[in-house]
N, C-alpha and C positions, 0 to 999 in steps of 0.2 A: 907647560902643558903638553901632553903627548899629542902627536899628530893624529888627526881624526880623518878617516877616509870612509866615504859612503860608496856604494857599489859603482854607480855610473856618474855621480856628481852633476846631475842635471836638475835644475830648479825652475819652476814657473811661478812668477809673482804677478798678482793682479793688483793694480793700483788705479784709483780714480784719475790721477794726474801724474805726469812726469815733468822734469825740468825741460824747458825753461819756465814752466808755470811755477810761480813762487809759493812756497809753503814749507812748513816743517816736515810734513809727510814726504814730500817730493825729495827734499834734501836727505832725509833718513834713508829712503829707498836707494838713492844714487850712491851714497857713501857706503852703505851696507853691501851693495852689489859690487862696488869697487874692491872692497876687502875680500869678499867671497871669491871674486875673480883671481885675486892674488893667491888665494889658497887652493886654486885649481878647480873651481866650480863654474860650470857653464850656466848662464842665467838667461831666460827669456822673460820679458815683461809684457803684459797685456794691459793696455790703458785706454784712455778716451782720446779721440781726435777732436779736442775742444776748439782748436784753432785752424781747422781745415788744412793741416799739414800732410805729410806723407803717411800712408797707411802702414808702411814698413820702413824701418830704419835699422841699419847695422851700426850701432854705436860702439864706442871703445870697449866697454865692459859687458855688453849685452845686446841681444836682438830685441827690437821693440815693435810690437804690433799695436796699432791704434784703431779702436773701433769707432765707427761713425756714430754721431750723436745728433740730437735735435738742437737747433740754435738757441732755444729758450733756456736760460740759466746754464749754458754749456760751460761757462767759465767759473761757475760756483758749484753746481750740482749737475753733472752730465747725465742725461737720460739717453740710454742706448737706443739707436735707431736700427731696427732689425731688418735691413734691406739686403740686397744681394751681396754687397761688399761685406756686410757683417757676417753673413752666412759663409762667405768664402774664407774669411779670417778664422772663424770658429772651426771650420772643417780642417784648416791648416793646423790649428792648435791641437785639435783632437787627434790628428795623425802623428803628432810628435810624442815621444816617450819621455816622461819626466819621473824622477824619483820622489819628488816632493812638491807640494803646492803651498804657497804663502799668499795671504790676502792682507792688504793694508786697509785698516779702518772698517768697522762693521757696516756703516750705513750707506756706503757707495754701492751702486748697482753692479759694479765690476766685482765686488766681493760675493754677491749672490751668484754671479756667473762662475766665478772661480770655484766656489763651493760645489756647484752643480757638476762642473767638469771633473773636479777631483773625485767626487763620489762616483761618477760614471766610470772612471778608470780605476776605482778601488784603491786610491792612494790617500795617504794621510795629509791633513790640512792644518796649517797654523794660521790663525787670524791675529794680527797685531793691533791692539787697541791704542789709539793716539789721543783720546779725549778723557776728560775727567768730570764732565757734566753734560746735560743736554745742550745741543746746539741752539743758539738763540738769535733771533733777528729783531729783538726788542719790540715785538708786537704780541700781545697776550693771546690773541686769536690764532695767529700763525704758529706761535710757539706751542700752543696746546695741541694743534693738529700735528705739528712736527714731532712732538714727543710720542704721540700715538703711532705715527708712521715709523719712528725709530724702533719702538717696541715690536711692531709688526714685523719689520725686517729682521730684528734680532731673533725673534721666536722662530722665524723660518730658518735662520742659520743654525740654530741649536739642534734642529732635526738632523743635520749632517754630522753632528758630534765632532766638531773641530776642536783643536787645542787652542785655547786663548792665552795670549801673553800681552802684557802692557809694556809701554816704553818707560813706565815708572811705576812705583808701588801705588801711587795715587790713582793711576789708571786701573789697576787691579781692584782697588777698593770700589771704584765706580762700577766695575763689571758686576759686583755683587747686587747692585740695583736691579740688574736683569736676571738675578739668580744664577750667575755664572761664577764658578770658582776658577780663577786663573791658574795656569800651570807654572808660571814663573814670570820673570822680568827680563826683557831684552832692551836695555837702556838706550835711549837716544844718546848719541855720542859725538865725538869730535876727533879729527886726526891728531895723533900724538906729536907729529913733526911740524904742525902749523905755526907754532910760535917762532921756531928758528927760521922758518921760511919768510915770515912777515915782520920780524922784530925791528928791522931797519928800514921799513917802508911806511910812508905816510900818504894818506889820501889828499890832504891839504896841508901845506906848511904851517907850522906853529907861528902865530902872529908875534908872540913874545914869550919870554920864560914864565910870566905870571898868569897867562891865560889858562883858564880851566876849560877843557873841552868835554861837553856832555853830549851823549848820543842816544837816539832811539832808532831801532831798525825793526821794521815789520810792516804788515799791511796797514794802510791808513784808513782804518774803520773805527767807529766810535768804541766798539767793544775792546779795542786794544789800548784805550786810555790815553792816546796821544794828546787829546785836548786838555787833559789834566796837566800833563807835563808842560805844554805850551803856556797855560795860564800861570803856573807856578814860576816858570822861567821868566816870564814877562815881569812878574812882581819882584823877583830876586835880582833881576838884571840891573836894577837901579843901584844895587849895593856892591855886587861882585863883578870882577873882570872875567867874563866867561863867554863861550859860544855854544850854541845848540845846533846839532846836526840831526835832521829828520830824514831817514832813508827809507824809501818804500813808495808804493803807489796804492791807490784805492779811491773809492767814490767820494770821500770828503777832502781829498788832497787840494783841489783847486779852491774850495771854500776856505780852508785853513791858510793857504798861501795868500789869499786876498785879505783875510782878517789880520794877518801878522806881517804884511808886506813892509810896513814902516819900520820894523825892527831889523836893523842891519846885522845884529848878532844871531839871528835865526836863519839857518840855511836849509832850505828844502831841496833835497838831492834827487828826488824821484827814485825810480828803479835803478839800482846799481848792481853790477855783477859780483860774483863771489870774491874775486881778487880785491875789488874796491871795498867790499864789506870788511874783509880782514884788515886792509890798510886803515880803514876808518876806525875799527876796533883798536888797532895798535896805537893810534894817536889819541884815543879817548881816555880821559881820566875817570869819568863816572858814567856808567851805562845805566839807563833807566828803562825798566820793563813794567809799566803800570797797567798790565793787562787785566781785563775783566772777562776774558774769552775762555772757553772750555779747553784749556791747554792740556797737552800730554806731559812732555818735558821740553820746555822752549829751547829750540836750537840756538836762538840769539843769545841766551844766557850762557850756553856752553862756548859759543864763539867769542863772546865778550870776556868770559872768565879765562879762557886759554890764552888770550892776548893781554892778560893782566889788567883788566878794568875792574874798578870797584863797582859793585852791582847793588842797585836798589830795585826791588821787584815785589810784586804782589804774591800772595800765597796761592798760586794757581798751578794745577797739575803737579809735577814732581819738583817744582822749584825748591821746596824745603829739603828735598833729598840731596840737592847740591849745596844750598845755603842752609846747612843743618843747624847752625847757630850764628851768633854775631861775630864770630871769628872770620866768617867767610863772606858776609854781605849783610845787607839790611832788608828786612821784610816790612813792607808798608801796608797799611790798610787801603782799601779801594776808594780813597777820596783825596782831594787836593790838599787838605790840611795835613794829613799824614805824610804825603809826598814832600810838602814844603818843609816839615820838621826834619825828615831824614836827609833831604838834600842840603838843607842849611847846616845840619850837623857835620856833614862831610866837607862842605865848603869852609867851615870854621876849623876843621881838624885835619890838615894835610897829612900828618903822620898816620892817622887812622886810615886814610885813603891808601897810603902805601902798604900798610899792613894787610888790608883786605885784598888788595891786588895780588900780593904774593901768595896769600893763603888759598884763595880760590883757584889760582893757577895750579898749585900743587895738588889740590883735591881733585880737580878735573883730570889732570894727567895720570893720577893713580887709579881712578875708578870709572871714568867716562870716555873711553877711547874706542874707536871702531874695531881695533884689534881684539879687545876684550869681548865686545858684543858679538862679533862675527864668530868667534870661537865658541861662545856660549850657544849661539843659534845652531851651529853644526853639532855640538854635543847633544842638544835637545832633539834635533832631528834624528840623530843616530839612536838615541834612547827610545824615541817613539817608534821607529821602525823595528827595533829589536823586540819591543813589547807587543807588536801587532802581528 
């Protein structure tokens, strides 16, 4: 692909959270910016100060400004606190010259802010969609008002006439629910070199050659389906020689640890850093993603696939764009019976496990890398600027 150059190469990204806050959007932002930086782009990120950290940080690949927020729900849905510190940061952002503005996820208030600032400076704006259904808290009343609120925010955004892109085709289909026609796909991705970096590293030593290692990596919330995996593992553990690793933190973690504490083959790892995530994926034989959450394109599936894990996953978000047929992984229904059937099939067919591991690795390497996504984004920004 020919080299793409914009006039001044300065981009401002608005995102509800940034690392070390864990989530697919945060990882997407971090890795995309890393690649943009390699291609000569200077990036400033505006986010929320959800953990009372520094208001400004000069990180490796970008400058980070973090806006003050109210304590309530700050770790789940940050509400901007428009005090003197907020005004100081906004004045600073307004004084800077950017060639393009990007907002991550429609429903965060940082996106409303980013759209307003982009409009003020008469610059083009891209909004990247990371979901594929309404957010849910499994409460009918709260979910009802949540949907109304999401439509309200989206209608406000549409008035700014931004360009919408999804991290998967499934996200773009979801945008039609809001009468939005997406301009394209900017796939969630993975580093192309990550397999070579971690292929000889393990998180925990293999106990013996016959042990099958199964992993779940994600937030420990009911909507991620981790309880389904634990129940099925407990049942199959009587027949097969295997271990289960649960990596992540969340509100039901302590409850699950207590419930399954008697099973020495279940290992709750809590929050682990990126290096350990990749080491865990490298030693994993079968990765399970039983999510019932409104996913975009799950980062954990890409991480597992690039490290040659066989994958069992629900049809959420863009999962089927990676696992497009049974050559690349197994798609389960959102219930324990389906998970048990698929997991048992792989445990009984080790040759099939090996085939799936190699096939998904090759597919991700060819179509879902940050090099591809960053160049696509630059091309889209260039075309938008030329047409405006």
